[in-house]
N, C-alpha and C positions, 0 to 999 in steps of 0.2 A: 114612166109614172102612169102608164095606161091602167085604167080600172082601179086606181088607188083613190079613195075618197079622202083627199088631203084635209078638207074642212072637218070631217068627222074625226079623223085621226088627231088633228090638232086640238079640237075641243076635248076629246077623251084624254089627251095628254095633259091638258090644263087641269082637268078634274083629278087625274092621278097625282098631280103636283099639289092640289088642294089637300088631298089626304096626307101627303108628306108634311105640308106646312101646318095643318091642324095638329099633327102629333107634336110639333114643337111648342105650340101655344098651350096645348093640354098638358104636356109634360111640365111646362113652366108653372102651371096651376097646381100640379101634383107635388111640387116642391113643398108647399105648405101642408099638404095631406100627409106626406111621409116624413116631414121635418120634425124638429124638436117638440113642437106643440101638438103634433099628430101621432104618427107611429113611433116617433122618438129617434129617428136617425139624425146624426149631425149634418151640417151643411156640406162638410167634406165627404161624408159617406154618400150623400145624395149625389154629389159630383161624380163619385166613382160609379154609382148605379146608373147615372145618365150617360157616362162616356161611351158605352157600346152603341148608342144612337149615332155617334160620330165616327168611331173607328169601325163599327159594323157597316156604316155607310161607305167609309173609305175602302174596306175590304171588298164590298160588293162592286164598287166602281172599278177598282183595279183589276178584279177578276172578270167582271162583266164587260168592261171596255173591249178587251181583245176578243171575248166570246161573242160580242155583238156581230162581228164579222163572220165568225165560223158557224155559230148557232142561228144567227139571224135576230133582227130586232123583235120579232113576234115572240119568240120563246123567252127572251130576257124579260119582256113585258109581263108575260104570264108568271114568271118566277117572282117578279115584283108583287103581283097580285096575291099569290099564295103566301109569301112571307109577310106581307102586310096583314093578311087575315090571321095568320098564326100569332103575330105580334100583338094584335088587338085583343085576341082571346086571352093570351097569357098575361097581358096587362090587367085585364079584368080580374084575374085570379091572383095577382101579386099581393103579398102580405109582408114580405121581408125584403131586405136589401138584395139578397141573392135572386129571389124570384123576380124582382123589379129589374135587376141587371139582365137576366135571361130574356124577359119580355122586351126590354129596350133594345137588346141585340137584334131580335127578329124584326122589330120595327125599323131599326137602322139599316138592316140588309134590304128590306123592302124599299125604303127611301132611296138607297144607293142604286138599286136596280132600276128604279124609275128614271133617275138621271142618266145612268149608263146607257139605257135604251133610247130614251126620248130626246136627249140633247142631240145625238148624231142623227136621229130620224128627222128632226126639224131642220138641221143644217143640210141634210140631204134633200128634203122636200122644197126648201127655199134657198137655193144656192146663190141667188143674186141679192138677197137681203137677210143674211145670216144674223148679224148683230141685232137688227131691228126685230126679227121674229123671235130670237132667243130672249130679248128683253120682253117682248109681248108674252111669250110663254111664261117667263119668270115673274110676270105681273101676279101670277097666282100663287107664288110663294108668300109674299107679304099679304096678298088677298086671302089666302088660306089661313094665315096666322090671325088676321082680323076676324075671320069667321070662327076660328078655334077659340080666340080670346073672348069673343062675345058669347059663344056657346058656353064656355066655362063660367063666365060671369052670370049669365041668365040661369043656367042649370043649378049652380051651387050657391050663388049669392042672392039671386032674386027669387027663384023657385024653391030654394033650399032642398034640392034633391041630392042624391048620393053622387060621389065622384065616379062610381061605376056607370051611372047614367050618362055622365059627361063623356066618358071614354067610349061608350057604346054608340054615340052619335057618329063615330068614325065609320061605322058600317054603311051609312047612307051614301057618301060619295064613293066608297069602295065598290059597292054593288053597281052604282051608276057607271063608273069607268070600266068595270068588267063587262057589263052589257054592251057598252059602246065599242069596245075593242073586239068583241066576239064576232068571229066570221069575217073580219076585215083583212084585206090584202095589205101587207106592209112593204115599204120600199127597201132597197138595199142601201148600205151605208155609202157615204161619199167616197171613202177610200176605194171601195169596190168599183164604184162608177169611174173613178179617175184611173184605175188600173195600177195603183201604187202597191208594190209588193209588201208582204209582212216585214221583210228585212229592211226595206227603206223606211217603213213606218217606225220601226224600233230605232233606227239610226236617227230619224228626225227628232225624236224626243230627247236626244243628247245635244241638240243645238244650244249654244249659249243663250239665245233669246228665249227659248222655251224654258230652260232651267231658271232663268231670271224671273219669268212669269210664275213659275211654280213657287219660288221663294216668296214672291209678292202675294200669292194666293194664301199662303200661311197667315200673312198679316191682315189681308183684307177680310178673310173669313173670321179670323179672331176678333177683329174690330167690330164686325156686325153681329155674328151669331153668338159668340160667348157672352156679350153684354145683354143681348135680348133674351137669351135663355135663362139668365139669372136676374131678370129685371125685378122679380118679386123681392129678392133680397137687397138689390142695389138701391131701389127707390122706396123701400118700406118705411124708412124714417122721414122721407121728404114729401110723400103724397099718399093719400088714403087708399087709392085703388090702382096699384102699379099695372095690373093686367089691362086696365083700360088705356093706360099710357102705351102699352105694347100694341094695342089695337090702333091707337092714334098714329104711332110711328109707322106701322105697316100699311095703314090707309094712305099715308103720304107716299110710301114706297110704291104701292100698287098704282096710284095715279101717275107718278113720275115714269114708271116703266111703260105704262100704256101709251105715253106720248114720247117715248125715247127716240123715235125716228128723227124728230126735228132737232133734238139735242145732238144726236150723233152726226147729223149733217153739218152742224156748226163747229163742234168741238173735235170730231174724230174720236175713236176709242181711247187713244193715249191722253188726249185732253180731258175727256170725261173722267178718267181715272185720277188725274191730278186734282181736278175740281172736287171729286168725291173725297179724296184724302184730306183736303183742306177743311171741308165742312164737317167731316167725321171728327177730326181733331178738335175743332171749335165746339162741336156739340157735346163731346165727352167732357171737355174742360168746363163748359157751362153747367152741365148736369152735376158735376162735383161740387158746385158752389150755389146750387139753386134749391129753393123750397117753394111749396105752394104753386101758384099760377106760373111762376118763372120756370118750373119744371117742364111745363107744356111747351114754352118757347124753346128751351134748350133741347127738348126731345125733337121738336120740328127741325132744328138745325142738324142734329144728329141724323134724323131720317133722310133729309136732303142729301147728306153725305153718303150714307150706305145704300141709297136707292139703286145706283148703277154698278156697284162693285161686282157682285157675283156674275150677272149676265154679261157685263162688258168684258170681264176677264175671260169668260168662255168665248164671247164673240171675237175678241182680239185674236185668240189662238185659232179659231175657226177661219178667220179672215186672212191672217198673215202667216199662219203655219198650218195650212189645210192638209199637208201631207202627213201630219201627226194623227189624223183621222179620229176614230172613236176612242183610241187609246189616249190620245192627247187630251181630249175633253174629260175622259175618266180620271186621268192622273190629276188634272186641275181640280176637279170636284173632290176627288179623294184627298188631295193635299189640304184643301180647305177644311174639310170635315175632320181630318186627322189632327189638324192644329187645334180645333175646338176641343177635341177629346183630351188633348194635353192641357189646355188652358183651364177647362172647367174645374178639375180638382184643385188646381193652384188657386183659382179664384175662391173656391170654397174654403180653402185653408186661410186665405187672406181675410175673407168675410168673417170667419170664426175668430180671428185674432186682431182685426183692424176695422176701422169705420168704412162704410160704403163710399164716403167722399174720397178717402185715401185710395181705395181700390179703383175708383173711376179715374183718378189722376194717373195712377200707374198704367191703366189700360189705354190712356190717351197717348202713351209712348208709341204704340203700334202705328196709328195713322201718322204720327209725327215722322217716323222713319219712312213711311210710304210717300210723304210729300217730297222728300229728297229723291227717293227711287223713281217716282213717276215724273219728276222734273227731268231727271236724266233720260227716261224713256222718251219723253217728248222731243228732247234734243236729238236723240239717236234716230227716231222715226223721221224727223224733218230732214236730217242728213241722208238717210236711206232713200227717202222719196226723191230728194234732189239728185242723187246718183242715178236712180232709175230713170228719171226724166231726161237727164243728160245723155245716158247711154241709149 
């Protein structure tokens, strides 16, 4: 790690993740711009136009994960920068479902390349505190959503400027992270440091524990991102400014992730995941029955639940299945985003034909399943740790 400016690389990574997160918040605001009262797309059509953000992300992570080892973290990071820039420009030019679809695809690929490159980079730079630093890095996903939600509210609702102005604000953090990464030396991935062969890495992703975590990632990501991405529609009948609720949820998430180290020490990753599933279920169920001020309380419960899902899922794999390397982290992130790409159009169809309350109750089934799954994971990990201690 000689001559590697870890602090600068970490800060630049956080700003790159802010760009990723801002696209989620701004896209949520664009739902009303392109929806029935705007351009005229149905909510189901918007769901399809938004899906490339998630399967484009998945594609980038699945391809980018193995390539991080061969091409290096640096090249994948610059691919992220270029595709982010193309996606932002195309979004500014979007006028139809098809053009929005293509723009969202490039944004999704950029977002996926950010995670494909920077999750393994952080795991490599901080080998003794992976879950803690991945949580600290992922502070800036909810943090960036707060920024994006507030930018959307200020630009469009307070200043009454165009949606194009809102989208153009993405260039600010984009340029900053490009400048910060420019000329820097990047570390090699942890798999390369450990000397694990490509063959062993591919074998390791077939382990039952890893496959179990991938399946759970489908449900954790769906519980968090599918609901927050469609918050405008889900809460439009129960509160006046759903985008501000999105900012509130993500503010709690950012605060929680910033202090994740203390929680990890007490609960361990498996315990954190069970805690998260319980609160996410309660939050969604309460949101389905709340109006007015009670929406804020329910949203806070939901936020406490989803705070640790994504980074702890990655941290668990990095900590207990390190031989899966960058590929393992990419499969995890890709699985999460792919699940959202499937769920969004389904949610759109449900929202076109059912009430938001009913949709929220149906979505609460996902964390309910996770409560059972993570209860089993906790029992398994305790037995595994006992065996390791005895041996």
